Structures are given as structure tokens and as C-alpha cells.
C-alpha positions in Angstrom: 113.5 119.2 151.9 114.4 121.6 149.1 112.9 120.2 145.8 113.4 121.5 142.3 110.6 120.6 139.9 111.9 120.7 136.4 109.4 120.9 133.6 108.8 122.4 130.1 105.1 122.7 130.8 103.7 125.0 133.4 100.7 127.4 133.3 101.3 131.0 132.3 99.1 134.0 131.7 99.2 133.3 128.0 98.7 129.5 128.3 96.8 128.9 131.5 95.7 125.4 130.7 99.2 124.0 129.9 101.0 121.9 132.5 98.1 121.5 134.9 99.3 118.1 136.0 102.7 119.5 136.9 101.2 122.5 138.7 98.7 120.5 140.8 101.5 118.1 141.8 104.0 120.8 142.5 101.5 122.7 144.6 100.7 119.6 146.7 104.4 118.8 147.3 104.9 122.5 148.0 102.6 122.3 151.0 105.1 119.9 152.6 108.5 120.8 151.1 110.3 123.9 149.9 109.6 123.7 146.1 111.0 125.7 143.2 109.7 125.1 139.7 112.4 125.3 137.1 110.3 126.1 134.1 112.0 125.7 130.7 109.6 128.1 129.1 108.9 127.4 125.4 110.3 130.5 124.0 113.4 131.3 121.9 116.6 132.2 123.6 117.1 135.8 124.5 114.0 136.3 126.6 114.0 137.5 130.2 114.2 135.0 133.0 111.2 135.4 135.4 111.2 134.6 139.1 107.9 134.7 140.9 105.7 133.1 143.6 102.8 130.8 142.6 100.9 129.9 145.7 102.9 127.2 147.5 105.9 127.2 145.1 108.5 129.6 143.7 108.9 129.6 139.9 112.0 130.3 137.9 111.2 130.5 134.3 114.0 130.2 131.7 113.2 130.9 128.0 114.2 127.7 126.2 112.3 126.3 123.2 114.1 122.9 123.5 114.3 122.6 119.8 118.0 122.9 118.8 121.2 121.4 120.1 122.0 124.8 121.6 118.7 124.8 123.5 119.5 121.3 124.8 123.0 122.3 126.0 121.6 125.5 127.7 118.9 123.5 129.4 121.5 121.0 130.7 123.6 123.8 132.0 120.6 125.3 133.9 119.6 122.1 135.6 123.2 121.0 136.5 124.1 124.5 137.8 121.0 124.8 140.1 121.2 121.2 141.4 123.6 122.0 144.3 121.0 124.2 146.0 118.5 121.3 146.3 118.0 117.9 148.0 115.9 116.5 145.1 115.5 117.4 141.5 112.1 116.1 140.3 111.4 116.0 136.6 107.7 115.6 135.7 107.2 114.9 132.0 109.1 113.4 129.0 110.5 116.6 127.6 111.9 117.6 130.9 114.3 114.6 130.4 116.1 116.3 127.6 118.7 118.1 129.7 119.6 114.7 131.2 120.0 113.0 127.8 122.7 115.3 126.4 125.5 112.9 125.7 128.3 115.3 126.7 126.9 115.4 130.2 126.8 111.6 130.9 130.0 111.6 132.8 128.9 114.4 135.1 127.0 113.5 138.3 124.1 115.6 139.3 124.7 117.3 142.7 121.5 116.1 144.2 119.1 113.1 144.0 117.1 112.9 140.8 113.5 111.6 140.7 111.5 111.4 137.5 107.7 111.1 137.3 106.3 110.0 133.9 102.5 110.6 133.9 101.7 109.4 130.4 104.1 107.0 128.7 107.5 105.4 129.2 108.7 105.3 125.5 110.3 107.7 123.1 107.7 109.8 121.3 107.5 110.7 117.7 109.6 113.8 117.1 112.1 113.2 119.9 115.4 114.9 119.0 117.9 112.6 117.5 120.8 114.4 119.3 119.3 113.2 122.7 119.5 109.7 124.2 116.3 107.7 123.8 113.7 108.0 126.6 114.1 104.3 127.3 117.8 104.9 128.0 117.4 108.0 130.0 114.8 106.3 132.3 117.5 103.9 133.5 119.4 106.9 135.0 117.2 108.6 137.7 117.7 107.7 141.3 114.0 107.4 141.6 111.3 106.7 139.0 107.5 106.9 139.4 104.5 106.5 137.2 100.7 106.6 138.1 100.2 102.8 137.7 102.3 99.8 138.6 101.7 98.1 135.3 103.4 101.1 133.5 106.6 100.2 135.3 106.5 96.5 134.4 109.7 95.7 132.5 111.6 98.8 133.3 112.0 98.3 137.1 114.3 95.3 136.6 116.5 97.2 134.1 117.2 100.0 136.6 119.7 97.9 138.5 118.4 98.6 142.0 117.4 102.2 141.5 114.2 103.1 143.3 111.0 102.6 141.3 107.4 103.1 142.6 103.8 103.8 141.5 102.4 107.1 142.7 98.8 107.8 141.4 97.5 111.1 140.0 96.1 113.7 142.3 92.3 113.7 141.8 90.7 116.3 144.0 87.1 116.0 145.1 84.8 118.8 144.0 84.4 121.7 146.5 80.7 121.2 146.4 78.7 118.1 145.3 75.9 118.4 142.7 73.3 115.7 142.8 72.5 113.7 139.7 69.5 114.8 137.6 67.8 111.4 137.9 64.7 112.5 135.9 62.2 109.7 135.5 62.4 108.1 132.0 65.7 110.0 131.2 69.3 109.0 131.3 72.1 111.6 130.8 75.4 109.9 130.0 78.8 111.6 130.0 82.2 110.5 128.9 85.5 112.3 129.2 88.7 111.6 127.3 90.3 111.3 123.9 88.0 110.3 121.1 90.1 107.4 119.8 89.6 103.8 118.7 91.0 102.8 122.2 88.0 104.4 123.9 85.5 103.0 121.4 83.1 105.9 121.1 80.9 104.0 118.7 80.0 101.6 121.5 78.7 104.6 123.5 76.8 106.0 120.5 75.2 102.6 119.8 74.3 102.4 123.5 72.3 105.7 123.2 70.5 104.4 120.2 69.6 101.1 121.9 68.4 102.9 125.0 66.2 105.3 123.0 64.8 102.3 121.0 63.8 100.9 124.4 61.9 104.1 125.2 64.5 105.8 127.4 65.2 109.4 126.8 69.0 108.9 126.7 71.6 111.5 125.8 75.4 111.5 125.6 77.9 114.3 126.0 81.5 113.2 125.2 84.1 115.8 126.3 87.4 115.4 124.4 89.2 115.6 121.1 90.9 112.9 119.1 91.5 111.1 115.8 88.0 109.4 115.8 86.0 112.5 116.6 85.0 113.3 113.0 84.2 109.7 112.3 82.1 109.5 115.5 80.2 112.6 114.6 79.4 111.1 111.2 78.1 107.9 112.9 75.9 110.1 115.1 74.4 111.6 111.9 74.0 108.1 110.3 71.9 107.1 113.3 69.9 110.3 113.4 71.1 111.1 116.9 72.3 114.6 116.4 69.9 116.0 119.0 71.0 113.4 121.6 74.7 112.8 121.2 77.4 115.5 121.3 81.2 115.4 121.0 82.4 118.7 122.5 85.5 120.4 123.9 85.9 121.1 127.5 85.4 124.8 126.8 82.1 124.2 125.1 80.5 122.7 128.2 82.2 125.0 130.8 84.8 122.4 131.9 84.8 118.7 132.8 83.4 119.4 136.2 80.3 121.0 134.7 79.8 118.2 132.3 79.9 115.6 135.1 77.5 117.7 137.2 75.0 117.6 134.4 75.1 113.8 134.0 73.5 110.7 135.7 76.2 108.2 134.7 79.7 108.1 133.3 80.2 105.8 130.3 83.7 104.6 129.2 84.0 101.7 126.7 87.7 101.7 127.0 89.9 98.8 125.7 93.0 99.7 127.9 93.9 102.0 130.7 96.8 102.6 133.1 95.0 104.8 135.6 92.0 106.3 133.8 91.8 109.7 135.3 88.4 110.6 133.9 86.8 107.6 135.6 88.3 108.6 139.0 87.2 112.1 138.4 83.6 110.9 137.7 83.4 108.7 140.8 84.8 111.5 143.1 82.2 113.9 141.6 79.5 111.4 142.6 78.8 109.9 139.2 78.5 106.0 139.0 80.2 104.6 135.9 79.8 101.9 133.3 83.2 101.0 131.8 84.8 98.6 129.4 87.0 95.6 130.0 90.1 97.8 129.8 89.3 99.3 133.2 88.7 96.0 134.9 92.2 95.7 136.4 92.5 99.3 137.7 93.6 99.5 141.3 90.4 101.3 142.4 88.0 99.0 140.6 87.6 96.8 143.6 85.2 95.8 146.3 84.9 99.3 147.7 83.7 100.7 144.4 81.8 97.6 143.2 78.4 99.2 143.8 79.2 102.3 141.7 81.4 100.9 138.9 80.0 98.3 136.5 82.4 96.6 134.0 81.0 95.4 130.7 83.2 93.1 128.8 81.0 92.7 125.7 80.9 95.4 122.9 77.2 94.7 122.1 75.2 97.8 122.9 72.4 95.7 124.4 74.7 94.7 127.3 75.8 98.3 127.7 72.2 99.6 127.7 71.2 97.0 130.3 74.2 97.8 132.5 73.4 101.6 132.4 69.8 101.0 133.4 70.8 98.5 136.2 73.4 100.8 137.7 71.1 103.8 137.5 68.5 101.8 139.5 71.0 100.3 141.9 72.4 103.7 142.9 69.1 105.6 142.9 69.3 106.0 146.7 72.9 107.1 146.8 73.9 110.8 147.1 76.8 112.2 145.1 78.8 112.4 148.4 78.1 108.7 149.0 79.3 107.7 145.5 82.4 109.8 146.0 83.2 108.3 149.4 83.8 104.9 147.7 87.2 106.2 146.6 88.0 107.9 149.9 90.9 110.3 150.2 93.6 108.2 148.6 94.0 110.5 145.6 93.8 113.8 147.5 96.7 116.3 147.2 97.6 115.6 150.8 97.8 111.8 150.3 99.8 112.1 147.1 102.2 114.6 148.6 102.8 112.1 151.4 103.6 109.4 148.9 106.1 111.7 147.1 107.7 112.5 150.5 108.2 108.7 150.9 109.6 108.5 147.4 112.1 111.2 148.2 113.2 109.6 151.5 113.6 106.1 149.9 115.4 107.6 146.9 117.8 109.5 149.1 118.5 106.5 151.2 119.1 104.1 148.3 121.2 106.6 146.3 123.5 107.6 149.1 122.5 111.3 149.2 121.8 112.9 152.5 119.4 115.7 153.5 
């Protein structure tokens, strides 16, 4: 099939870390289908359109800041004009919906099937342009709609009046090379990855380190991420006198998430709520057992297969968390990183997810009446 991936986020030389979700997904699909990325590049109008090859996909980059009504109209003109050359148009983030929310275009049918993937949220964000239909309204329109977790789609599937809706997980690649856990006698190196927010309860992780150290365990914590609770968390670390043992850092400061996981014994995530919890899946696939909060208990991959490497703690008392960390460290002492990783199998590999998107395209085309 010929697939157009429409996005306003895609890595460039000047912003290599932007749009990595879109790139890894487009590259996986590009190994199976003929993919062209339509990149609505965040620049003011008047720039030069670029057309280049990026591994498995072609990229057509159109300068468009998506800030003014003129930008919105121009973006709509681009996507509607290129549609006849494709079997499927696949939008991959909220802001790529803007061309489809221009009111003047609502009576015009797109010349190919339209699939939208929403990786983060299914609601209108703050700052959404008032000239554009709400996200909730636009999401009723695509021929196919996917999100990384079934519970994200609860409520909207019934409103889409028979249009195809399905859960397709994130791609979570295994590391190219496994690094074994440090597992130093008397020490416990904890790592967490993700936004430092109240939802992720960083104070529980900090108190867990304090409790472990009070029990004579040389425990440390490296939390990789940014967020509204980062400063408050760092102040709590100082209050407890744990500056030498607990760090809240950026990915760049530790050489990337993979390096942070490689240096740890266990992943800790006292989360209140998750849809997919990408950092947890990354940790397990990297070979790091995990102690997580009640918000992760109903995740698809927290099941019998991973029961030996993921421990759920429903209490917030750090004594329970400290005990769980020590128990899991001991219980997995004989497991290699590859054995921990194998509990998740290959279900989140690029090949597996590309196959799922192929099925989404086929089902969407069949249900919407388009033909390849």
C-alpha cells in the first residue's frame, strides 16, 4: 500500500529528538509499505519545501507553523491535494489533526482512507486554535482510529458510528546488546523514567530510598525526566539529606534512558494511573525487573508472563515499597537481563507493530469502502 504519514513533529538536523514516536512508527510501517511522511514543518510560510529519503521512508517537508488561519488553510490544501496519490493517509499526533478540522473543508471528502493514531491523549489540549473543530469532534471523522491502549478508546468507539477503532501498542525495541544488572552485595540501584509529576508520586520513591538506607541497604535512585514536581522533589531530597543518593536528571545528563537502565538493578514507578506506561515496558525489555504502583496493575502486559519480574505495590507507605524492592531483587537474582526481557517477548517489536498497522489499514479500507 501507499501510505502518507502526516505529522507536524518529525526529527530534523536542528531538532533531532523531536517526533521520535512518529519516526520509529513510520520506519516500521515503511519496511512493509511504501511510506511518505508529509511533515508540516514548524516554520513560517515562505521556506523551501524539502524532499528527501530517510531510511525506509520518503519525507516531504512543508514549512507551516500551524499558528494562523492562513497556516491551517494551507495545511488542509496540502493534505487534501496529496491524498489522491495514496491508499491511506495516517495522521500520528493531535496537531496533525488541524488540517482536518478546518470548517470550510468538512463537506469535502478525502480521496483516500484516513487513519489517525493518537499516542498520548484523546482530548482538546490547552492552546488548541479556536478556529479549528475540537479534537473530540475531529476524532469522530477518521475511517480508522487507534491508540496504544484499549482503555483510552473507551467512550469514543461507540460515538464513531461504526468507523473502525482499535488499540495498537507503542513500538518498544529491545536493546541491541543486553547489559547485566550490577547486583552488588548490600547495594540497590533504583531507576525511574518519566515525567516528575504528582501522578507518578516521586516522593514515594524518595521515601523508599530513605527507608532502605535506614535498613542498612546502600540504596540510590536516579529519576530520568522533567516535570512540575521536579523542584519540589529535589527539595524533599535535601530535607531528607539524600543529595548523595537521589538524583532527578535529564536524559542528556545520564547519556540517555538506555544508559540509565543499564546502570540500575530495578525500575521503580509509584504511578497512580497509566494507559501503556512506556518506561516500564522499556525497563523490562532492557532486562530490569520493576516495582510499580497500583496505576500499573491493569496494564495489558502486567500478567502471568511478567509476574516474576513486575511487582505491584498498592500501598504508598515506603516500608511496603522497600520490602517489595528487596524481595524482587532476591527473587530475580538468578535471572539474566535477557531472561527478564523475554517475559515480554516480541509483541512490541517494530515488526509486530507494523503487522498490526497493516491489519488496521486492511480493516479500515474494507469498512470504509475504499479499495487498494
